[in-house]
C-alpha positions as CSV (number, residue, x, y, z in Angstrom):
1,M,99.7,78.9,224.0
2,G,96.0,78.5,224.8
3,E,93.8,75.6,223.8
4,S,91.5,75.8,220.9
5,F,89.1,73.5,219.2
6,H,89.2,72.2,215.7
7,Y,85.9,71.3,214.1
8,E,85.6,69.2,211.0
9,G,82.4,68.7,209.1
10,N,81.3,66.2,206.5
11,L,78.1,66.5,204.6
12,D,76.5,63.2,203.8
13,H,74.9,64.0,200.4
14,N,72.6,60.9,200.7
15,N,70.7,62.0,203.8
16,N,71.8,65.7,203.9
17,S,73.2,65.5,207.5
18,L,76.3,67.2,208.7
19,D,78.7,65.1,210.8
20,L,80.8,67.3,213.1
21,R,83.7,66.0,215.1
22,K,85.5,68.2,217.6
23,R,89.2,67.7,218.4
24,L,91.2,69.6,221.0
25,F,94.6,70.9,219.8
26,K,97.2,73.4,220.7
27,G,97.5,76.3,218.4
28,A,96.3,79.8,217.6
29,A,93.6,79.2,215.1
30,F,90.0,77.9,215.5
31,Y,88.7,76.6,212.2
32,I,85.4,75.3,211.1
33,V,85.8,73.3,208.0
34,L,82.5,72.5,206.2
35,W,82.3,70.2,203.3
36,S,80.3,72.1,200.8
37,S,76.6,71.8,201.0
38,L,76.4,73.8,197.7
39,G,76.6,70.7,195.5
40,L,80.3,70.9,195.1
41,P,82.4,67.6,195.3
42,P,83.2,66.5,198.8
43,E,86.9,67.1,198.2
44,M,86.2,70.8,198.0
45,S,85.8,72.7,201.3
46,L,85.1,76.1,202.6
47,V,87.1,77.5,205.5
48,M,85.2,80.0,207.6
49,G,87.6,82.7,208.8
50,K,91.3,82.8,209.1
51,D,91.0,82.6,212.9
52,F,87.4,82.2,213.8
53,V,87.7,83.2,217.4
54,R,90.0,86.2,217.0
55,G,90.2,86.6,213.2
56,E,90.1,89.9,211.4
57,S,87.3,88.8,209.2
58,M,85.1,88.7,212.3
59,G,86.1,92.2,213.4
60,L,87.9,90.8,216.5
61,K,91.6,90.8,217.4
62,D,94.4,88.3,216.9
63,W,96.2,88.7,220.3
64,N,99.3,86.7,219.2
65,T,100.1,89.3,216.6
66,I,99.5,92.3,219.0
67,L,101.0,90.9,222.2
68,T,104.3,89.7,220.7
69,P,107.3,88.8,222.8
70,E,109.1,91.8,221.4
71,K,106.3,94.2,222.3
72,L,106.1,92.7,225.9
73,K,109.8,93.2,226.3
74,E,109.3,96.9,225.4
75,L,106.6,97.2,228.0
76,F,108.4,95.2,230.7
77,P,112.2,95.3,230.0
78,R,114.6,93.1,231.9
79,E,116.1,96.3,233.4
80,K,113.1,96.4,235.7
81,S,114.5,93.4,237.5
82,D,117.6,95.4,238.5
83,A,115.4,98.4,239.5
84,F,113.2,96.0,241.5
85,F,116.1,94.5,243.4
86,D,117.8,97.8,243.9
87,A,114.6,99.1,245.6
88,L,114.1,95.9,247.5
89,F,117.6,95.2,248.7
90,G,119.6,98.3,248.0
91,D,121.7,96.4,245.4
92,A,120.6,95.0,242.0
93,E,123.2,92.3,242.3
94,E,121.3,90.7,245.2
95,G,118.5,89.6,242.9
96,A,118.3,85.8,242.2
97,Y,116.2,86.1,239.1
98,D,115.3,88.2,236.1
99,I,111.7,89.2,235.6
100,G,110.0,89.1,232.2
101,L,106.5,89.3,230.9
102,A,104.9,86.7,228.6
103,F,101.5,86.3,226.9
104,R,100.0,82.9,227.8
105,G,96.9,83.0,225.7
106,E,93.2,83.3,225.9
107,P,91.6,80.5,227.9
108,R,88.1,81.8,227.3
109,E,86.6,84.7,225.5
110,N,87.3,88.0,227.1
111,L,90.1,86.6,229.3
112,L,93.8,87.1,228.5
113,D,96.5,85.4,230.5
114,F,100.0,86.8,231.0
115,A,102.8,85.7,233.3
116,F,105.6,87.4,235.1
117,V,108.4,85.0,234.3
118,L,111.1,84.7,237.0
119,E,114.2,83.2,235.5
120,Q,117.1,82.2,237.7
121,R,120.3,84.3,237.3
122,P,123.6,82.4,236.9
123,G,125.1,81.4,240.2
124,K,121.9,82.2,242.1
125,C,119.2,80.1,243.6
126,L,115.6,80.8,242.5
127,V,114.1,78.1,244.8
128,C,115.8,79.8,247.8
129,S,114.3,83.2,247.0
130,L,110.8,82.8,248.6
131,T,109.0,83.6,245.3
132,Y,105.7,82.4,246.7
133,G,105.1,85.7,248.6
134,L,105.8,87.8,245.5
135,P,102.2,88.1,244.1
136,D,101.4,90.4,247.1
137,V,104.6,92.3,246.7
138,F,104.1,92.8,242.9
139,M,100.5,94.1,243.6
140,R,102.0,97.0,245.6
141,H,105.5,97.6,244.3
142,P,106.0,100.8,242.4
143,V,108.7,99.4,240.1
144,I,106.5,96.5,239.0
145,N,103.5,98.9,238.8
146,V,100.9,96.3,237.7
147,K,98.2,98.9,237.4
148,G,100.3,100.9,235.0
149,L,101.4,97.8,233.1
150,V,97.7,96.8,232.6
151,A,97.1,100.3,231.3
152,E,100.0,100.0,228.8
153,L,98.8,96.6,227.7
154,L,95.3,98.0,227.0
155,A,96.9,100.9,225.0
156,I,98.6,98.5,222.6
157,M,95.5,96.4,222.3
158,G,93.5,99.2,220.8
159,D,91.0,101.9,221.7
160,D,88.1,99.5,221.5
161,V,89.5,97.3,224.4
162,D,88.7,98.0,228.0
163,C,89.5,96.0,231.1
164,Q,86.7,95.0,233.5
165,K,89.2,93.7,236.1
166,W,92.6,92.2,236.5
167,E,94.2,89.9,239.0
168,I,97.5,88.3,240.0
169,G,97.5,84.6,240.8
170,P,99.8,82.5,243.1
171,T,103.4,81.7,242.0
172,R,103.7,78.5,239.9
173,E,106.9,76.6,239.8
174,V,107.6,75.8,236.2
175,S,111.0,74.3,236.9
176,R,113.8,74.7,239.5
177,D,115.1,77.7,237.6
178,C,111.8,79.2,236.3
179,H,108.8,80.3,238.2
180,E,105.7,82.3,237.0
181,I,103.3,84.7,238.5
182,P,100.0,84.7,236.5
183,L,98.4,88.0,235.5
184,R,94.8,87.7,234.1
185,L,92.9,90.4,232.4
186,E,89.1,90.2,232.1
187,L,88.1,92.4,229.2
188,K,84.7,94.0,228.7
189,S,82.8,92.4,225.8
190,L,84.4,93.2,222.5
């Protein structure tokens, strides 16, 4: 999940100043809490927006509710792994890993991070599979079809979303039995 910032505010009624403190935390929401400057007691507060960065009240999108794990499994089912290895080696059983798609968050406005998740199959060796050359293979392979996948992602994100560019990053080793290939979409301004 991406990083977000939590702002807390405290209005000093004596000198009418607003003390803001910023804390970094993991989570989906970005809240600004302001202690009321409307003469209400300090224990009462106003919360601005359910999700200030991507909340419906701001007319923007909450990507975590749109890009759910279930929806991404529909777009990139595990059966694509077998088709990929069948095309690559002539036998789906030769594959050392299953390929899935995961949403990794929004590191900055107009950027969305995904990952092709490579999970080791039982009795196979992911580390032995030379996954570091896969980003170039994924870019061109018709079974993976990154360009088509990006078009499908945009379709579920809504008619008002358009992609300025997309890119695949280098393979990252998450663990001995899990590697990831990042996919980043840069959206046109919402």
